[in-house]
N, C-alpha and C positions, 0 to 999 in steps of 0.2 A: 504493500500500500504506500502510495506517495502522498505527501502533503504538498499542495501547490498554493502559493500565495501570489496574488496579483497586486502589485503596488502601482497606483496610477493617480493622476489628477482626475477628479470626478467629473468636471464640467467640460469634457472633450468627447467628440464623436468617436475618436479612436479608443478611448477607454471603454465606452459602451460596446463597441464592436468586439473588442477582446473579451469582455465579460460574457457576451452572448455566445461566443465561440467556446469558451471554457465551460459554460453551463451546458452547451450542446453536447460536449464530450461526455458529460455525466448522464444527461437525459437519454442519450442514444446508446448508452453502455459502451461507448468507444473506449473509455478509460475508466478504471476504478481508482479513485483518488479522493482525498479530502481537499476541498477547494475553499479558500478564504480570500475575500477581497479586502484589501487594506488601503483606505484612502490616504492620499498624500496632500496635506494642507500646507499653507505658507508657514515657514519657520517662525515668523514673528509671533504666532500664537503661543509658542513655547515660553516666550519671555514675559507674557502678560501675567499680571497678578490674578489670583483666583477670583477676586471681585470683578475684574474686567472680563474674565472668561465666562463667569456666570451671567454677567450683564448682557454680553453679546449672544448668549444662548437664549435669552428671554426677549430680545428685541428683533424686529424685522431686519434682515441683512440689507446693508446700504451699498455694498460693492461685491465684486466677484469673489474676493477672498473671504468675506464674511458669509457669503452664500455657500461656498465650499465647506466652511466650518460648520454651519448649521446642518447641511446635508450629511456631513460626516457624523455629527452627533445623532441625527435621526437614525442613521444606519447602525451606530453603536447601540442605540436603544433597542432597535429592532432585533439585534443579535441575541438579546435576552430571550427571545422566542425561538431561537435556533438559527444556525448559519444559513440554512436553505431558505427560510422565509425572509431573512435579512437580505440575502442576495437578490431575491425577486423584488423586495421592496425597493432596493437601491436601483435596480434596472428599470422598474416602472417610473421612479422619480426622474431618472436620467432621460428616459424616453420623453417624458413630458417637458422637462426643462431644456434639454439639448436638442432633441430631434424635432419636437413640436413647438419649441420656443415659448412655452407657457411661463408665467411668472410664478415664483415660489410663493406659496401662501399657506396659511393654516388649513384652509379648505382643501387645497391640493393634497397636503399631507394626510388629512383625515380621510379623503376619498380613497387614496391608495391603501391606507391602513385597513379601512373597512373592506375594500375589494379583496384583500389578502386574508380577511377574517382574523385580524390581530386583536389582541386585548387592548382596545384603544385607551381605556382609562390608565392602565399600567404604562402603556407606551408613551402617552403624553406626559406622565409624571417622570418617566425615566429619561426622556430626551432632554430634560433640563436639570437633571439631578447631578449633584456634585460628583457622585461615583462614576457616572458616565463620562463627565468631563475629564476626570482624573485618568480614566482608562484610555480615552482618546489621546491625551497629552503624553501618557507613558508610551503608548504605541508610536507616537510621532518621534519620541526620543530614540526609539529603536530604529525607526526609518532614517533619521538623521545620521546615526552612527554606522549603519550597515548598508543602506541603500543610497545615501548621499543625494536624494531627490533626483536621481537619474531615472526618469520615467518614460514609457512604461517599463517596469522590471518584473520578471518572473523568478520567484525563488522556489526551487524544487528540493524538498527534503526527502532523502531515502534513508530510513533508519536502519534497514538491513545492512546497508553499506556504511552507515554512520557518516553520512556525507550530505552536504547541502551546497547547491550551486545556484548562482544568481545570473540570469541572462538579462542584460540591460538594453534599453532602447529597442525593445521587441516590437515587431509589426505583426499583423495577422498572418502573413506568409511565413514569418519566422516561427510562430506558434504551430502552424500546420506542419511545417517541416520537423518540428520537435516532437509533436504528438502523433502525427500521421505521416511518417517518413515514406511509407510505401506509396502514398497518394501523390507525392511530389515528383513531377517530371518536367524539367530536370530538378534536382534537389536545390532547395534554397540554402544559401550560405548563412548559417546562424551567427548571431553576435557571439563573440568569445565568452565562454562561461567563466565566471569568477568564483572560485571556491571560497566561501566565507567562514566555514568552520569544519572541523573534523570530529567534533563531538556534538551531541544534541544541543540545539539552540534553545533559548528561552521561548516558550510557546506564545504565539500571538493569538488573541481570541477575536 
């Protein structure tokens, strides 16, 4: 079993495209793996005080950086109902915001949450909770130290081999060459893999 982590900026078409492909691999039984999406937000949020982080979680976003922060918090809150549901929540939100150019709003968040049959009371509490904020900021510290905000990046952990490799600046064709090599004619040249540890890494959630 592989653990696959997709690190990316949330508000790009490429991010959504890669997420859909990775989800397709699972849904179609092409690959057996644990899949996790890891949002990459602006590093400035790491330096903000807890008061500022909480305040921005409670106010409508006024720029793209704050929108990514709010969407990442929504995603982290959705993860409390399971990674699968959280992935679908994120992709529905991205489809609305990036592909259909809708505005981020509480009504949109509620609509997607209800469509996915989420516990909306708990979800709305958790998306502004200090524990959710702390989890996101801790995750971003890991991203800063190990991924260096080079996106999109794919981290593949193979615990049988006690190995993790990170592929940076991946495209859709790169992923297809990585996960479906027999379907590639001619083969795509993958970005060079960077081994980031030889022992088990701290788990991201």
